[in-house]
C-alpha positions as CSV (number, residue, x, y, z in Angstrom):
1,M,30.4,83.3,-35.7
2,A,29.5,79.6,-35.9
3,P,27.5,78.2,-33.1
4,S,29.4,76.1,-30.6
5,L,28.7,72.3,-30.4
6,T,28.4,70.5,-27.1
7,T,29.3,66.8,-27.2
8,P,26.4,64.9,-25.6
9,S,27.0,62.6,-22.7
10,P,27.2,58.9,-23.4
11,V,23.8,58.4,-21.6
12,T,22.2,61.1,-23.8
13,A,23.6,59.6,-27.0
14,F,22.4,56.2,-26.0
15,L,18.8,57.5,-25.3
16,V,18.7,59.2,-28.7
17,L,19.9,56.0,-30.4
18,M,17.2,54.0,-28.6
19,L,14.5,56.5,-29.7
20,C,15.6,56.2,-33.4
21,A,16.1,52.5,-33.4
22,P,12.4,51.5,-34.1
23,A,12.3,53.9,-37.1
24,L,15.6,52.5,-38.3
25,S,14.3,48.9,-38.1
26,L,11.2,49.8,-40.1
27,S,13.2,51.7,-42.8
28,H,15.6,48.7,-43.1
29,N,12.6,46.6,-44.2
30,P,9.9,48.8,-45.7
31,R,7.8,45.8,-46.6
32,V,6.9,45.3,-42.9
33,S,4.5,48.2,-42.9
34,Q,3.1,47.3,-46.4
35,R,2.3,43.6,-45.8
36,R,-1.4,42.9,-45.9
37,S,-3.0,41.3,-42.9
38,P,-5.4,38.5,-43.7
39,L,-7.9,40.0,-41.3
40,W,-7.6,43.4,-43.0
41,R,-8.2,41.8,-46.4
42,R,-11.2,39.9,-45.2
43,G,-12.7,43.0,-43.7
44,A,-12.1,45.5,-46.4
45,S,-11.9,43.6,-49.7
46,V,-14.1,40.4,-49.5
47,P,-17.6,40.8,-51.0
48,D,-20.6,39.5,-49.2
49,L,-20.6,36.2,-51.1
50,G,-16.9,35.6,-50.1
51,F,-15.5,35.9,-53.7
52,Y,-15.6,37.9,-56.8
53,N,-17.3,36.5,-59.9
54,P,-14.4,35.9,-62.4
55,K,-16.7,36.7,-65.3
56,D,-17.2,40.3,-64.1
57,S,-13.6,41.0,-64.9
58,G,-12.8,39.0,-68.0
59,G,-12.3,35.7,-66.2
60,S,-14.1,32.4,-66.6
61,M,-15.7,29.7,-64.4
62,L,-14.1,27.0,-66.7
63,T,-10.5,26.0,-66.6
64,I,-8.6,25.4,-69.8
65,A,-7.2,21.8,-70.1
66,P,-4.1,21.3,-72.2
67,N,-4.3,19.6,-75.6
68,T,-8.1,19.9,-75.8
69,G,-8.5,22.8,-78.2
70,G,-9.5,25.2,-75.3
71,L,-12.0,22.9,-73.5
72,G,-12.1,23.1,-69.7
73,E,-13.5,21.9,-66.4
74,P,-16.0,23.7,-64.1
75,L,-14.8,25.6,-61.1
76,N,-17.7,24.2,-59.1
77,V,-16.5,24.6,-55.5
78,I,-15.3,27.8,-53.8
79,V,-13.8,28.1,-50.4
80,S,-15.0,31.6,-49.4
81,G,-12.7,34.4,-48.5
82,K,-14.8,34.9,-45.4
83,S,-13.4,31.7,-44.0
84,S,-11.1,31.7,-41.0
85,S,-7.9,33.5,-42.1
86,A,-5.7,30.4,-41.3
87,V,-7.8,28.2,-43.7
88,L,-6.9,30.6,-46.5
89,V,-3.2,29.9,-46.2
90,D,-2.0,27.1,-48.6
91,S,-0.3,25.0,-45.9
92,E,-0.7,21.9,-43.8
93,E,0.7,23.9,-40.8
94,N,-1.3,25.9,-38.3
95,G,-4.7,24.7,-39.6
96,G,-4.1,25.8,-43.2
97,F,-6.0,24.9,-46.3
98,R,-4.2,21.6,-46.9
99,N,-4.8,20.5,-43.3
100,Y,-8.5,21.3,-43.8
101,M,-8.5,19.2,-46.9
102,L,-6.8,16.3,-45.0
103,A,-9.8,16.6,-42.6
104,V,-12.1,16.3,-45.6
105,G,-10.1,13.3,-47.0
106,F,-7.9,14.8,-49.7
107,A,-4.1,14.8,-49.8
108,T,-1.2,15.7,-52.1
109,E,-0.5,13.6,-55.1
110,C,1.2,10.2,-55.0
111,L,4.7,10.5,-53.6
112,G,4.5,14.2,-54.5
113,Q,4.6,13.5,-58.2
114,H,2.3,15.1,-60.8
115,A,1.8,13.6,-64.2
116,G,0.6,15.6,-67.2
117,D,0.4,19.2,-68.0
118,A,-1.2,21.7,-65.7
119,Q,-4.6,23.2,-66.4
120,V,-4.9,27.0,-66.3
121,A,-7.7,29.3,-65.1
122,N,-8.4,33.1,-65.1
123,L,-10.2,34.2,-61.9
124,G,-10.6,37.8,-63.1
125,D,-8.3,39.1,-60.3
126,G,-5.7,40.7,-62.6
127,H,-3.3,37.8,-62.8
128,G,-4.7,36.6,-66.1
129,S,-4.5,32.8,-66.8
130,L,-2.4,30.9,-64.3
131,N,-1.4,27.3,-63.9
132,E,-3.2,25.4,-61.1
133,T,-1.8,26.0,-57.7
134,S,-1.8,22.3,-57.0
135,E,-4.0,19.1,-57.3
136,L,-5.3,17.1,-54.4
137,R,-6.7,13.6,-54.5
138,W,-9.0,11.4,-52.4
139,D,-6.7,9.6,-50.0
140,Y,-8.8,6.5,-49.2
141,G,-8.2,7.0,-45.5
142,D,-4.4,7.1,-45.9
143,P,-2.9,10.6,-46.1
144,Q,0.5,9.2,-46.9
145,L,-0.1,6.7,-49.7
146,G,-3.8,6.8,-50.4
147,T,-3.5,9.2,-53.3
148,C,-1.4,6.5,-55.1
149,Q,-4.5,4.3,-54.9
150,E,-6.6,7.1,-56.3
151,T,-4.2,7.6,-59.2
152,I,-4.6,3.9,-60.1
153,K,-8.2,3.1,-59.4
154,G,-9.7,6.6,-59.8
155,G,-11.8,8.7,-57.4
156,N,-12.5,12.2,-56.3
157,H,-9.9,14.9,-57.0
158,F,-9.6,18.6,-57.6
159,R,-7.3,21.3,-58.9
160,Y,-7.4,24.7,-57.3
161,W,-6.5,28.4,-57.8
162,V,-6.5,31.3,-55.3
163,Q,-8.2,34.6,-56.2
164,D,-5.6,37.0,-54.8
165,G,-4.7,39.5,-57.5
166,D,-4.9,43.2,-57.0
167,G,-8.0,43.4,-59.2
168,A,-10.1,41.1,-57.0
169,D,-8.3,40.1,-53.9
170,S,-10.9,38.0,-52.0
171,G,-8.4,35.2,-50.9
172,A,-11.0,32.6,-52.0
173,Y,-10.0,29.2,-53.3
174,F,-11.6,28.0,-56.6
175,L,-11.7,24.3,-57.0
176,A,-12.3,22.3,-60.2
177,T,-13.7,19.1,-58.7
178,S,-14.7,15.8,-60.4
179,Y,-14.7,12.1,-59.9
180,E,-12.5,10.3,-62.4
181,K,-12.3,6.7,-63.7
182,S,-9.2,4.5,-63.3
183,I,-5.9,4.9,-65.1
184,D,-7.0,2.1,-67.4
185,F,-9.7,4.4,-68.8
186,G,-7.3,7.4,-69.1
187,H,-8.8,9.1,-66.1
188,D,-11.9,10.0,-68.0
189,I,-14.7,11.5,-65.9
190,I,-17.5,9.3,-64.7
191,F,-21.1,9.9,-65.7
192,N,-22.3,13.1,-63.9
193,G,-18.8,13.2,-62.4
194,Y,-18.5,17.0,-62.1
195,N,-21.7,17.4,-60.1
196,L,-21.1,14.2,-58.1
197,G,-17.4,15.1,-57.4
198,R,-18.6,18.5,-56.0
199,D,-21.3,17.0,-53.8
200,W,-19.2,14.2,-52.5
201,L,-16.5,16.7,-51.4
202,V,-19.3,18.7,-49.7
203,G,-20.7,15.6,-48.0
204,N,-17.3,14.7,-46.6
205,A,-16.5,18.3,-45.6
206,T,-19.7,18.4,-43.6
207,A,-19.5,14.8,-42.3
208,Q,-22.9,13.8,-43.7
209,S,-24.2,10.4,-42.7
210,S,-25.6,9.7,-46.2
211,I,-24.7,10.7,-49.8
212,L,-26.1,14.1,-50.8
213,P,-28.9,13.7,-53.4
214,T,-27.3,15.6,-56.3
215,L,-30.4,15.6,-58.4
216,N,-32.4,17.3,-55.6
217,I,-29.9,20.1,-54.9
218,T,-31.1,23.5,-56.0
219,N,-30.1,27.2,-55.8
220,G,-30.1,28.1,-52.1
221,T,-29.6,24.6,-50.7
222,T,-27.5,24.7,-47.5
223,V,-25.5,22.0,-45.7
224,S,-23.4,22.3,-42.5
225,G,-21.1,20.1,-40.5
226,S,-17.7,19.6,-38.8
227,V,-14.6,17.6,-39.4
228,S,-11.2,17.4,-37.7
229,F,-7.5,16.6,-38.4
230,S,-4.4,17.1,-36.3
231,N,-6.6,18.4,-33.5
232,Y,-8.0,21.2,-35.6
233,T,-11.8,21.2,-36.0
234,Y,-13.4,22.9,-39.0
235,K,-17.1,23.8,-39.2
236,T,-18.1,24.1,-42.9
237,D,-21.3,26.0,-43.9
238,V,-22.2,25.4,-47.6
239,L,-24.5,27.4,-49.8
240,Y,-25.3,26.3,-53.3
241,L,-25.6,29.1,-55.8
242,S,-26.7,29.2,-59.4
243,G,-26.0,31.9,-62.0
244,I,-22.3,31.8,-61.6
245,L,-21.5,28.7,-63.6
246,S,-23.4,28.0,-66.8
247,N,-25.8,25.0,-67.0
248,S,-24.3,23.9,-70.2
249,T,-21.9,21.5,-71.9
250,D,-20.4,24.3,-74.0
251,G,-16.6,24.4,-73.8
252,L,-16.6,21.4,-71.4
253,N,-13.9,18.8,-71.4
254,H,-15.1,15.1,-71.1
255,A,-18.6,16.2,-72.1
256,G,-19.2,13.0,-73.9
257,S,-18.8,10.8,-70.8
258,V,-20.1,13.1,-68.2
259,G,-23.5,14.2,-69.6
260,G,-26.4,12.7,-71.5
261,N,-29.7,10.8,-71.0
262,G,-31.3,14.0,-69.7
263,V,-28.4,14.8,-67.3
264,Q,-26.5,18.0,-67.9
265,A,-22.7,17.6,-67.6
266,V,-22.8,20.7,-65.4
267,D,-25.9,21.6,-63.5
268,G,-24.9,25.2,-63.1
269,L,-24.5,25.1,-59.3
270,V,-21.5,26.2,-57.3
271,A,-20.9,25.0,-53.7
272,V,-19.6,27.9,-51.7
273,L,-17.9,26.7,-48.5
274,T,-17.4,29.1,-45.5
275,V,-14.9,27.3,-43.2
276,T,-14.5,28.3,-39.6
277,I,-11.9,26.8,-37.3
278,T,-13.8,26.0,-34.0
279,S,-11.0,24.3,-32.0
280,V,-7.2,24.1,-32.2
281,P,-4.5,22.0,-30.6
282,A,-3.7,23.0,-27.0
283,A,-0.2,24.2,-27.9
284,A,-1.6,26.4,-30.7
285,S,-4.3,27.8,-28.5
286,S,-1.7,28.7,-25.8
287,A,0.5,30.4,-28.4
288,L,-2.6,32.3,-29.8
289,H,-3.5,33.7,-26.4
290,S,0.0,34.4,-25.1
291,F,1.0,38.1,-24.9
292,S,3.7,39.1,-27.2
293,S,5.1,42.6,-26.5
294,P,5.2,44.8,-29.5
295,T,8.5,46.2,-30.6
296,W,7.8,49.7,-29.4
297,L,7.0,48.4,-25.9
298,S,10.4,46.6,-25.7
299,W,12.2,49.8,-26.8
300,T,10.2,51.8,-24.1
301,A,11.4,49.4,-21.4
302,V,15.0,49.9,-22.5
303,L,14.5,53.7,-22.4
304,F,13.1,53.7,-18.9
305,A,15.9,51.5,-17.7
306,S,18.5,53.8,-19.3
307,L,16.8,56.9,-17.8
308,A,16.9,55.3,-14.4
309,V,20.6,54.7,-14.8
310,S,21.3,58.3,-15.8
311,L,19.3,59.7,-12.9
312,S,21.2,57.5,-10.4
313,T,24.6,58.6,-11.6
């Protein structure tokens, strides 16, 4: 004899539906539970130095520039994966990497236009060789149009890549930084321009009152300071490291103009920047500290309200 079925009351059915709804919402979008948190990544995957050495997994600390026969430029600045998680987001919003670089003095290319083929780099993170994420240029104090001036007269600039593949997910930004000549000279790199471009970026990121003495910088040199933009303040702690980038001209693009007279085109030092957001706009701070009820708490409130209704009837 088949068991008899009792039709549940409307209130009971509603309660069951409420209990199931959170699970249904998660199953509708399974990526919600799989999405990595930047804080989780920084805590569990970022090595002590704040990045993985690309050479340990088949990568390189030199880019490959197009139409050069395989020559490249040094990845001589690294924004550490131990930086504030917001800084590791490639955005001008919410204090992201591009807002930080606006504080340093770099902006997107003139009118958003990029001339020439992209360089590629392999950060040893499992992605293989990838085109540059973007290129930022010195803005001469004008974030809107200053990079047009840099394109014409030359100046500091960099291309960058993010180490975020499954093989080495540090979240660190690798920058190929240099100081270039004007467009009349085909944007060739000035003498000692890789090392100078690195150190002038560091000097601006740490608000130094004088130019860093490139020839006196050695392994273990540290520099610190703060800059601000859009009411975000960034404290940058810099550590210079050797042994990651070769002190050599081998495979180097523009080697003829950059090195010579006893000066190595690349001195073998990499500037590692750990960037901490120390203050944010009032509106952002308010939003950061406001309490947002998790989904399960909202559902619990509905359940209690429903139960109260059922008990009162």
